[in-house]
C-alpha positions as CSV (number, residue, x, y, z in Angstrom):
1,M,21.4,13.6,24.8
2,G,19.1,12.9,21.8
3,I,19.8,12.4,18.1
4,I,17.9,15.5,17.1
5,A,19.9,18.7,17.7
6,T,18.0,21.2,19.7
7,N,18.9,24.8,20.5
8,N,17.0,27.5,22.4
9,N,17.5,29.8,19.4
10,K,16.3,27.3,16.8
11,T,12.9,26.2,15.5
12,T,12.7,23.0,13.4
13,F,9.5,22.1,11.5
14,Y,8.9,18.5,10.3
15,Y,6.1,18.5,7.7
16,N,4.7,17.0,4.5
17,S,4.8,19.4,1.6
18,N,2.0,17.4,0.0
19,S,-0.4,18.2,2.8
20,N,-2.4,21.5,2.5
21,L,-2.6,21.8,6.3
22,D,1.1,21.3,6.7
23,K,1.7,24.0,4.0
24,Q,-0.5,26.4,5.8
25,T,1.3,25.6,9.1
26,L,4.6,26.2,7.3
27,A,3.5,29.7,6.5
28,Y,2.9,30.4,10.2
29,V,6.2,28.9,11.2
30,T,8.2,30.9,8.6
31,D,6.8,34.1,10.1
32,S,8.7,33.2,13.3
33,L,11.7,35.4,14.1
34,K,13.7,32.5,15.3
35,K,16.2,30.6,13.2
36,L,14.2,28.0,11.2
37,S,15.1,24.6,9.8
38,T,12.5,22.7,7.8
39,I,12.4,19.0,7.1
40,D,9.9,17.9,4.5
41,F,9.6,14.2,5.4
42,S,7.8,13.6,2.1
43,K,11.1,14.3,0.3
44,T,13.8,13.8,3.0
45,K,14.1,10.6,4.8
46,V,13.9,11.0,8.5
47,A,15.9,8.2,10.3
48,D,14.1,5.7,12.4
49,T,16.0,6.8,15.5
50,Q,14.7,10.4,14.9
51,W,11.1,9.2,14.6
52,I,11.6,7.3,17.8
53,E,13.0,10.3,19.6
54,I,10.1,12.5,18.3
55,C,7.7,9.9,19.7
56,D,9.5,9.9,23.0
57,K,9.4,13.7,23.2
58,L,5.7,13.8,22.3
59,N,5.0,10.9,24.7
60,I,3.2,8.9,22.0
61,S,3.8,5.5,20.4
62,V,5.2,5.1,16.9
63,A,1.8,3.8,15.8
64,D,0.3,7.1,16.9
65,L,2.3,8.9,14.2
66,V,0.3,7.1,11.5
67,N,-3.0,8.3,10.2
68,K,-4.8,5.0,10.0
69,Q,-7.6,6.6,7.9
70,H,-5.2,7.8,5.2
71,P,-6.0,6.1,1.8
72,D,-2.4,5.0,1.4
73,Y,-2.6,3.2,4.7
74,T,-6.0,1.7,4.2
75,N,-5.2,0.5,0.7
76,N,-2.1,-1.3,1.8
77,Y,-2.8,-2.5,5.4
78,N,-5.7,-4.1,7.2
79,S,-7.1,-2.4,10.2
80,D,-6.6,-5.5,12.3
81,N,-2.8,-5.6,11.7
82,N,-0.8,-6.2,14.8
83,L,2.3,-4.2,14.0
84,N,5.3,-3.6,16.3
85,N,7.4,-0.4,16.4
86,E,9.7,-1.7,13.6
87,D,6.8,-2.4,11.4
88,W,5.3,1.0,12.0
89,L,8.6,2.6,11.1
90,K,8.7,0.6,7.9
91,V,5.2,1.9,7.1
92,I,6.4,5.5,7.7
93,Q,9.5,5.0,5.6
94,K,7.6,3.5,2.7
95,S,4.8,6.0,2.8
96,P,5.7,9.1,4.7
97,Q,2.5,10.8,3.6
98,V,0.6,8.7,6.2
99,V,2.2,10.6,9.1
100,A,-0.8,12.1,10.8
101,F,0.6,15.5,11.7
102,S,3.5,17.9,11.5
103,I,6.0,18.3,14.3
104,L,7.3,21.6,15.6
105,V,10.5,21.7,17.7
106,I,11.1,25.0,19.6
107,G,14.3,24.8,21.5
108,D,14.0,21.5,23.3
109,K,10.2,21.3,23.3
110,F,8.4,19.1,20.8
111,Y,4.8,19.8,19.7
112,K,2.3,17.8,17.6
113,I,0.7,20.2,15.1
114,E,-2.7,19.0,13.8
115,N,-3.8,22.4,12.5
116,P,-2.1,25.7,11.6
117,S,-3.4,27.7,14.5
118,E,-1.7,25.3,17.0
119,A,1.7,26.3,15.6
120,R,0.9,30.0,15.9
121,Q,-0.2,29.4,19.5
122,Y,3.1,27.8,20.4
123,L,5.2,30.4,18.6
124,E,3.3,33.2,20.2
125,G,3.3,31.4,23.5
126,S,7.1,31.4,23.5
127,S,7.2,35.1,22.9
128,N,4.5,35.8,25.5
129,A,6.4,33.9,28.1
130,I,9.4,36.1,27.5
131,D,7.4,39.3,27.7
132,D,5.6,38.2,30.9
133,K,9.0,37.7,32.6
134,K,10.0,41.2,31.7
135,H,7.2,42.6,33.8
136,I,7.8,40.5,36.9
């Protein structure tokens, strides 16, 4: 059992309210009929254990969470840094705006959202799957 509470009737959206793409994605997500929880990681600290669980569920490394082209990253870190998971988590905690994408959790499924239409696809995909089963 993970740290992050999941529920088939719940959608959780982790996003950065300072990102225009994330704000647009939030608009798609709020249109969902499911119960919605939002976590703005630019204002609310996400625990290291939660970031690790998110990475595990997305099957990515902690380093993959970071946009290494973001100005706040390039201004503070060299591209040849050899950072371990703890170091990457410190980068995220110090500068959450460097997180490369938002995360959508629908039930127990985790999705990396890099543009707003992806969120819509996953939300509609959940509904379509239910409708398809009705016709079987």
